[in-house]
C-alpha positions in Angstrom: -7.0 -29.0 -3.8 -6.6 -25.2 -3.5 -7.3 -23.8 -0.2 -7.7 -20.1 0.7 -6.2 -18.7 3.9 -8.0 -15.6 5.3 -6.0 -13.3 7.3 -7.1 -10.1 8.9 -5.7 -6.8 7.8 -4.1 -6.3 11.2 -2.2 -9.6 11.0 -1.3 -9.0 7.4 0.1 -5.5 8.5 2.4 -7.1 11.1 3.6 -9.7 8.6 3.7 -8.3 5.1 6.0 -5.3 4.3 7.5 -5.4 7.8 10.7 -4.0 6.5 9.0 -0.8 5.3 8.0 2.3 7.4 4.3 2.8 8.3 4.1 5.7 5.9 5.7 5.2 2.5 7.0 7.7 -0.1 6.2 7.3 -3.7 9.4 5.3 -4.4 8.8 2.8 -1.6 5.2 2.3 -2.8 6.4 1.7 -6.4 9.1 -0.7 -5.2 6.5 -2.8 -3.3 4.1 -2.9 -6.3 7.0 -3.3 -8.9 5.7 -0.4 -11.0 7.3 2.9 -12.4 7.0 6.1 -10.5 5.0 7.5 -13.4 2.4 4.7 -12.9 2.6 5.2 -9.1 1.8 8.9 -9.6 -1.1 8.0 -11.9 -2.6 5.6 -9.1 -2.4 8.5 -6.7 -3.9 11.0 -9.1 -6.7 8.7 -10.0 -7.6 8.2 -6.3 -7.0 4.4 -6.4 -4.5 4.6 -3.6 -5.5 7.0 -0.7 -2.6 9.3 0.2 -1.5 12.5 2.0 0.2 15.3 0.4 2.8 16.9 2.6 4.2 19.9 0.9 5.2 18.8 -2.5 5.6 15.1 -1.5 3.1 12.3 -1.3 3.0 10.1 1.6 1.0 6.8 1.6 0.1 5.0 4.8 1.0 1.4 4.4 -2.5 0.4 5.4 -4.0 2.2 2.4 -1.6 0.4 0.1 -2.9 -2.9 1.7 -6.5 -1.8 1.1 -5.8 -1.0 -2.5 -4.2 -4.5 -2.9 -7.4 -6.0 -1.2 -5.3 -7.6 1.6 -7.3 -8.7 4.7 -10.4 -7.4 6.2 -10.8 -4.0 7.6 -9.4 -3.6 11.2 
């Protein structure tokens, strides 16, 4: 029988991607998702993943990536 384990976003944040910084760059985000940087930039452009633009660089808070992936409940 399949069972579903619910985990809060706060707990998921502490467990998942723990080896990554709290704020990711585009390359780190794409590495986590297993996608190309072209696809990563498209996700940001389409507003699917919330991000911050610092100068010419994008920064993605890890919590926004988790929200995009639908991990856990909101904190």
